[in-house]
C-alpha positions in Angstrom: -24.3 -48.1 -22.6 -25.9 -44.3 -21.3 -29.2 -45.3 -20.4 -30.8 -41.6 -21.6 -29.8 -43.2 -25.1 -32.8 -44.8 -24.5 -34.7 -41.9 -24.6 -33.8 -40.9 -28.3 -37.0 -41.7 -30.3 -38.3 -38.3 -27.8 -35.2 -36.4 -28.6 -36.5 -37.1 -32.3 -40.1 -35.4 -31.3 -37.8 -32.3 -29.6 -35.4 -31.9 -32.9 -39.0 -31.2 -34.9 -40.1 -28.6 -32.2 -37.1 -27.3 -32.2 -36.3 -27.3 -35.7 -39.8 -25.8 -36.8 -38.9 -22.7 -34.8 -36.1 -21.8 -35.7 -36.9 -22.9 -39.5 -39.5 -19.6 -38.7 -37.1 -17.8 -37.5 -34.7 -18.3 -40.4 -37.8 -17.6 -42.8 -38.6 -14.7 -41.1 -42.1 -15.9 -39.9 -41.3 -15.2 -37.0 -39.9 -12.2 -36.2 -36.9 -11.0 -34.6 -36.7 -7.4 -32.8 -33.5 -5.2 -33.8 -31.4 -2.5 -32.0 -29.3 0.3 -33.4 -27.0 -0.3 -30.3 -24.1 -3.1 -30.1 -25.7 -6.7 -29.3 -23.5 -9.7 -28.2 -25.6 -13.1 -26.8 -23.3 -14.9 -25.0 -24.8 -18.8 -25.0 -23.5 -22.1 -25.7 -25.9 -25.5 -27.1 -25.9 -27.7 -24.5 -27.9 -27.2 -21.1 -25.9 -25.5 -18.2 -22.1 -25.5 -17.0 -19.9 -23.9 -20.0 -18.9 -21.0 -17.7 -21.0 -18.1 -19.2 -21.0 -16.2 -15.7 -17.0 -15.7 -16.1 -16.8 -15.0 -19.9 -20.0 -12.3 -19.5 -17.7 -10.8 -16.6 -15.0 -11.0 -19.0 -16.3 -8.8 -22.1 -17.7 -6.5 -18.7 -13.6 -5.5 -18.2 -13.4 -5.3 -21.9 -16.1 -3.1 -22.6 -16.8 -0.8 -19.6 -14.3 1.9 -20.2 -15.7 1.7 -23.9 -19.3 2.0 -23.8 -22.1 2.1 -21.0 -22.9 -1.7 -20.9 -25.8 -3.1 -20.1 -25.8 -6.8 -19.0 -29.8 -8.5 -19.3 -30.0 -12.0 -18.0 -34.0 -13.9 -17.8 -32.6 -14.2 -13.5 -33.4 -17.2 -13.0 -34.3 -18.6 -9.5 -35.4 -15.2 -8.6 -39.1 -14.7 -6.8 -40.0 -11.7 -8.3 -41.2 -10.9 -12.1 -40.9 -8.0 -14.6 -38.4 -5.4 -15.1 -35.3 -4.7 -12.4 -32.0 -3.1 -12.5 -29.9 -4.2 -9.9 -28.9 -1.9 -7.3 -27.5 -1.6 -3.6 -30.5 -2.7 -1.8 -31.3 -5.5 -4.7 -30.8 -9.0 -2.9 -30.5 -12.2 -4.9 -33.8 -13.6 -4.3 -34.8 -10.3 -6.5 -32.4 -10.8 -9.3 -31.1 -14.3 -9.4 -27.9 -15.4 -8.3 -25.9 -14.7 -11.6 -26.5 -10.7 -11.8 -26.1 -10.6 -8.6 -22.2 -11.7 -9.0 -22.2 -9.3 -11.8 -23.3 -6.2 -10.1 -20.9 -7.5 -6.6 -17.8 -7.4 -9.4 -18.8 -4.2 -11.3 -21.4 -1.7 -8.8 -22.4 0.6 -10.5 -20.3 0.9 -13.8 -22.9 -1.1 -16.0 -26.4 -1.6 -15.6 -27.0 -4.9 -14.6 -30.8 -5.8 -15.4 -33.2 -9.1 -15.6 -36.2 -9.6 -17.3 -37.6 -12.8 -18.6 -38.9 -10.6 -21.9 -35.8 -9.8 -23.4 -36.9 -7.4 -26.0 -38.9 -5.7 -23.3 -35.7 -5.4 -21.1 -33.4 -4.8 -24.5 -35.4 -1.2 -24.9 -35.8 -0.5 -21.2 -32.5 -0.3 -21.0 -31.7 1.7 -24.2 -34.8 4.0 -23.9 -34.7 4.2 -20.3 -30.9 4.0 -19.3 -29.5 4.7 -22.3 -27.0 2.0 -23.0 -24.7 2.1 -25.1 -24.4 -1.6 -25.6 -26.1 -5.0 -24.5 -24.9 -8.4 -23.2 -27.1 -11.4 -23.3 -26.8 -13.6 -20.5 -27.7 -16.9 -21.9 -29.9 -16.2 -24.7 -28.4 -18.5 -27.2 -31.9 -20.1 -27.8 -33.7 -17.1 -27.9 -34.4 -15.6 -31.1 -36.6 -12.9 -30.5 -34.0 -10.4 -30.3 -31.6 -9.9 -33.1 -28.5 -10.0 -32.0 -25.4 -8.8 -33.7 -22.7 -10.6 -32.6 -23.2 -14.3 -31.1 -20.8 -16.2 -29.2 -21.4 -19.6 -28.4 -19.6 -21.7 -25.5 -18.9 -25.1 -25.4 -17.3 -27.4 -22.8 -13.7 -29.0 -23.2 -15.2 -32.2 -21.4 -18.7 -31.9 -23.0 -18.5 -30.8 -26.9 -21.5 -30.0 -28.4 -20.8 -32.3 -31.2 -20.3 -35.3 -29.2 -23.8 -34.2 -27.2 -27.5 -35.4 -27.9 -30.6 -33.2 -28.0 -32.5 -33.4 -24.5 -33.5 -36.2 -23.1 -31.0 -38.3 -24.9 -28.4 -35.9 -24.0 -27.9 -32.2 -22.9 -28.3 -30.4 -26.4 -30.9 -27.6 -26.5 -31.3 -27.9 -30.0 -29.6 -29.4 -33.0 -25.9 -29.3 -33.4 -26.6 -27.2 -36.2 -27.4 -24.5 -34.3 -23.7 -23.7 -34.2 -24.2 -21.8 -37.3 -25.1 -18.5 -36.0 -21.8 -18.8 -33.8 -20.1 -16.1 -34.7 -17.1 -17.5 -32.4 -17.1 -20.2 -30.6 -15.5 -21.2 -27.5 -13.8 -23.7 -26.4 -14.0 -23.9 -22.3 -12.5 -25.2 -19.2 -9.5 -26.6 -21.6 -6.7 -28.5 -19.0 -3.5 -25.7 -19.0 -2.1 -27.6 -21.9 -3.8 -28.8 -24.8 -1.6 -30.8 -27.3 -1.7 -29.9 -31.2 -3.1 -32.8 -31.8 -6.5 -32.3 -29.9 -6.0 -29.3 -31.3 -6.4 -29.8 -34.6 -9.1 -32.3 -33.7 -11.5 -30.5 -32.0 -11.1 -27.7 -35.2 -11.8 -30.5 -37.6 -15.2 -31.3 -35.8 -16.1 -28.2 -35.5 -15.8 -27.4 -39.2 -15.4 -23.1 -38.6 -17.6 -21.4 -41.5 -16.0 -18.5 -43.3 -17.7 -15.7 -40.7 -16.4 -17.9 -37.1 -13.6 -17.8 -35.2 -12.5 -20.5 -32.5 -10.7 -19.9 -29.2 -9.9 -22.0 -26.4 -10.1 -20.5 -22.5 -9.7 -22.0 -19.1 -10.3 -21.0 -15.3 -7.8 -19.1 -13.6 -9.0 -19.5 -9.9 -7.6 -16.5 -7.8 -4.7 -16.7 -5.3 -7.2 -15.4 -2.5 -10.5 -16.4 0.0 -12.9 -13.8 0.0 -15.4 -13.4 3.1 -17.3 -10.7 4.8 -14.7 -10.5 7.1 -11.0 -10.6 5.5 -9.1 -12.5 2.7 -6.8 -15.5 3.0 -4.1 -15.6 0.9 -2.8 -18.7 -1.0 0.4 -19.3 1.3 -2.2 -20.3 4.0 -4.6 -22.3 2.5 -2.3 -25.4 2.9 -3.6 -25.4 6.6 -7.2 -25.2 6.0 -9.7 -27.6 7.1 -13.1 -27.1 4.2 -16.3 -27.7 3.7 -16.8 -27.1 -0.2 -20.4 -26.0 -0.4 -21.9 -26.5 -4.1 -24.6 -25.1 -6.4 -23.5 -24.9 -9.7 -23.7 -27.3 -12.1 -20.4 -28.8 -13.0 -17.9 -29.3 -10.3 -15.2 -31.5 -11.4 -12.8 -28.6 -12.2 -13.4 -26.9 -8.6 -13.3 -30.0 -6.6 -9.7 -31.0 -8.1 -8.5 -27.6 -7.4 -9.6 -27.1 -4.0 -8.3 -31.2 -3.0 -5.1 -30.2 -4.4 -4.6 -26.5 -2.5 -6.1 -27.2 1.2 -5.4 -29.9 4.3 -8.9 -32.2 3.9 -11.8 -31.2 2.1 -15.6 -32.4 2.3 -17.7 -31.5 -0.3 -21.6 -30.7 0.0 -22.8 -30.7 -3.5 -26.3 -29.5 -4.2 -28.1 -28.9 -7.8 -27.6 -25.4 -9.5 -28.7 -22.8 -8.7 -29.7 -24.1 -5.2 -32.0 -21.9 -3.1 -30.9 -23.2 0.3 -33.3 -23.8 3.2 -32.6 -23.4 6.7 -32.6 -27.2 7.9 -29.8 -27.1 5.0 -28.2 -24.3 6.1 -27.8 -26.0 9.7 -26.3 -29.1 8.3 -23.4 -27.1 6.5 -22.9 -25.1 10.1 -23.2 -28.6 11.8 -20.9 -30.3 9.2 -18.8 -27.1 9.6 -18.9 -27.6 13.3 -17.8 -31.1 13.3 -15.3 -30.4 11.8 -11.2 -30.3 13.3 -10.1 -26.8 13.9 -10.8 -24.6 16.3 -11.7 -21.4 14.1 -11.6 -19.6 10.9 -7.8 -19.6 10.9 -8.0 -23.4 10.2 -11.1 -24.3 9.5 -13.5 -22.5 6.3 -17.0 -23.0 4.7 -15.9 -22.3 1.1 -18.4 -21.6 -1.7 -18.0 -20.0 -5.9 -18.5 -16.7 -6.1 -22.3 -17.3 -7.6 -23.4 -19.4 -4.6 -21.8 -17.0 -2.1 -24.8 -14.9 -3.5 -27.3 -17.3 -2.3 -25.8 -17.3 1.5 -23.8 -14.3 2.7 -27.0 -13.4 4.6 -27.3 -16.3 6.2 -26.3 -15.2 10.0 -25.5 -18.9 11.0 -22.9 -19.4 8.5 -21.7 -16.2 7.2 -19.2 -15.0 9.4 -16.6 -18.8 8.1 -17.9 -18.3 4.5 -15.6 -17.7 1.9 -15.6 -17.7 -1.9 -13.1 -18.5 -4.8 -13.0 -16.1 -7.6 -12.3 -17.0 -10.6 -11.6 -15.5 -13.9 -10.6 -16.5 -17.7 -7.6 -17.0 -20.0 -8.7 -17.1 -23.7 -5.4 -18.8 -26.0 -5.1 -14.9 -28.6 -6.7 -13.1 -26.0 -5.6 -10.6 -27.9 -7.2 -11.1 -31.5 -10.6 -11.9 -29.5 -10.1 -8.4 -27.7 -10.1 -7.0 -31.1 -12.9 -8.6 -32.9 -15.4 -8.1 -30.2 -13.8 -4.0 -30.1 -13.6 -4.2 -33.4 -17.8 -5.0 -33.6 -18.9 -2.7 -31.1 -17.3 0.7 -32.1 -18.4 -0.3 -35.8 -21.8 -0.9 -34.7 
C-alpha cells in the first residue's frame, strides 16, 4: 500500500475546500472575468509533469501566423513580481524557466508575459500590447479568468481517474473538474497504443457531448544544441553523458538517453530547481571525472527547460547541451481544426 493513502482523511478536507471554491464560481457568487478575445487555457488536474510546455509550444506554432498571440504564465520560481514581458535582456530569474524557454524558441514573434494576477496580466496584454489571443499556461484551477476554451492534460502513466486528491495523491481538485475541459489530451503515450487500451481509457474518461479526446507523445529532436554547436544523432552513440534534470518526471527522458548514448550518469534535482554554486561545481566535477577528453566524446546534457537556468553558468556552459522536444497528436488534423475554428470564431 502506498503510504500516502494514509493521508486520505486530509484529502477529504482538501476536497471540501476545493469543492466550495468551485461551487462559488459555478454559481456566480465568485465572478470570472471575461475578455473579448480567444483565451485558451492549458492545464491539468494533477501536480506537474504532464507536459504542458511542449503542448503550449505546439499551440504557439499552430496560431502564431493567425493572430498576435500572447502567453501568460505565473512565472514559477522567478525572483520578481508583477507584470513583465519577456525581451532580449530578460533573465530566467526575472520571468521563470518556462517563459524563458518560450522566448528562446519564438523570440519576438509572440508576446510572452508573466504575472501572478492573471486577470491583470490579460488586461495588460490586450490593452497595452494588442494581443489578439492568449494562451494561459497552467491555469486550469485559476478560475478568475473565464477561458473560452479549456485543454486538460493527463499523463498516460498517471491518469487522473486513478489518482487521489492531495495529499494522498497528486490531484489539485476532484476528478469532476474534468467536466470543464473542451479537449482532454492523454500525454506521454508510448509509440504504439493497443486498440484495447485506447478503448479502456476512452470509456473511463466518459466524454461529455462538448468534449473531444486526443492522445499525444513526446518527440525528441535528432540534434543536441549548445551555445557553440550542434551534435547530430549519428554521433550520439559514442558520447558519455552527464544528464542533469530539474523536471517533475524524468522516466521517459532517462530511458531515451540510455538507449541512445554510450554511458549515462543521471544527476536528478527537483522540478524548477535553482542550482547553487556548489551544485554547479559538483556537476562539473562529475563531468571532469567522466571518461573522455572533450565535448567530442563527453557532454553535460539537460532538458530545454533546465538549460534556461544553466546556460549562464560559466563553469559548465561550454560543455552544456539540451535536447529539444515536441509533441505528435494522434488525430492532428482534427485537433488543429478544432483550435483554429475556435480562434477564428471568437
